[in-house]
Legacy VTK file of the C-alpha trace (Angstrom):
# vtk DataFile Version 3.0
C-alpha trace
ASCII
DATASET POLYDATA
POINTS 78 float
18.684 -25.946 13.265
18.926 -25.856 16.706
20.261 -28.708 19.095
18.498 -28.610 22.299
17.786 -30.658 25.306
14.207 -32.115 25.625
12.665 -29.517 27.719
13.847 -26.572 25.743
12.526 -28.219 22.363
9.011 -28.986 24.089
9.221 -25.178 25.161
9.717 -24.321 21.693
6.844 -26.659 20.374
4.561 -25.321 22.921
4.854 -21.821 21.391
4.846 -23.064 17.778
1.928 -22.049 15.690
0.471 -24.768 13.584
0.942 -22.829 10.347
4.729 -23.029 10.845
5.672 -26.169 12.816
8.771 -27.589 13.964
10.625 -30.690 12.607
12.389 -32.677 15.276
15.415 -35.105 14.410
17.684 -37.154 16.558
20.768 -35.222 17.319
24.401 -36.617 17.818
24.455 -35.358 21.391
22.775 -37.966 23.453
19.365 -36.747 25.055
19.288 -33.900 22.532
17.077 -33.302 19.500
17.676 -31.007 16.709
14.728 -28.695 15.775
14.001 -26.772 12.628
11.183 -25.214 10.732
9.356 -27.999 9.071
8.551 -25.755 6.024
11.986 -25.247 4.448
13.092 -26.666 1.447
16.005 -28.651 3.268
13.808 -29.742 5.904
10.935 -30.997 3.575
13.628 -32.684 1.704
14.851 -34.470 4.637
11.582 -35.737 5.556
10.565 -36.589 1.970
13.677 -38.769 1.688
12.973 -40.732 4.762
15.579 -39.441 6.882
16.159 -41.993 9.734
16.710 -39.281 12.283
13.284 -37.702 11.651
10.995 -37.959 14.966
8.206 -35.883 13.811
6.731 -32.642 12.991
5.102 -30.927 15.944
3.274 -27.614 16.926
1.567 -26.376 19.949
-1.837 -28.313 18.841
0.101 -31.749 19.195
1.943 -31.011 22.110
0.972 -34.131 23.901
2.153 -36.249 20.803
5.383 -34.364 20.913
5.830 -35.109 24.506
5.494 -38.768 24.035
7.641 -39.042 21.032
10.483 -37.057 22.192
10.551 -38.598 25.702
10.467 -42.050 24.188
13.564 -40.989 21.956
15.397 -39.688 25.112
14.585 -42.785 26.985
16.016 -45.012 24.002
19.288 -43.146 23.987
19.950 -43.511 27.513
LINES 1 79
78 0 1 2 3 4 5 6 7 8 9 10 11 12 13 14 15 16 17 18 19 20 21 22 23 24 25 26 27 28 29 30 31 32 33 34 35 36 37 38 39 40 41 42 43 44 45 46 47 48 49 50 51 52 53 54 55 56 57 58 59 60 61 62 63 64 65 66 67 68 69 70 71 72 73 74 75 76 77
């Protein structure tokens, strides 16, 4: 789990292989996101249980979707 700003999260997503995507969640720090590997048991459990902070699962092939979703979230937080 890593709490980062939007640009750092997008840089990580841009380099992430589709076989090992990152899940993004809202963070307690305004304008930041919590990123973690989506394939871990803990992360999968959070997603399956409908964690209200879940923003999506992203990798380099769906980077435009990640940009849109994370910018939308940061705009709402501002």
